[in-house]
Phi, psi and omega in degrees: 000127182293145181272138179283169179302143182295139177281171179297331178292319179296326185281347183303321180277356180296129182304322179295318179294315179299319180292319178298315180298316179298314180297317180299318179296316180295320178295316177301317179297320179294318178295324179298331177300332185250010190280343178289154186304325189254358185299314181296316179300315180297317177299318180295318179296312181291342175295342178267002176130173182299141179225148171277163185306309184289335172293317177297318179301317179290317182295331184255017180307133019258034179298145177273161178300318180299313182290322177298315179299315179298318181296313181295320178297317179296318181289327175292317178301320181282354178085012182272332185232139174253144180243128181236123179256123178269135182283079179227167174241117351289160181299141176254126181244130179236149178238141179212156174291141170278170174304324178296316178297318179295332180290350177278349182302309180301313178296324178294319178296320179296318178294320177297318179296316177301316180299316179298320183285334189240005182304314181297319180297318179295315179297319177297316180297318178297317179299316178297316180298312181298322179295317178296319180296321179294320178296317179297319181293327182284336183266000000 
């Protein structure tokens, strides 16, 4: 009796499917590292060197102190940013990219280059889609 095409349940154990699922999960996790509104900006600023808290606040204006603190803590937790407290009065706190954070520079540059090269195409596609959607809604 001929066997029918494998169902999605049969393919779950397929090595290609497992690898695709694993890669997709890892990519989603990597994107989540940068998903906060200010994470990419902070990485780019810190890519130019160590900064003190208030320097970051000025460089990332109009970010609020609360959001900057949350962003830096999340990036420190993820291992992208290091925080160094100097034993001075008042304490001096500096932030810098870790080697892991610095390793994000090439993918960010590649994404930035892709954005520069394809911005018009994306905007054109959005305009066409929105025009078609407006026509459908009007009819």
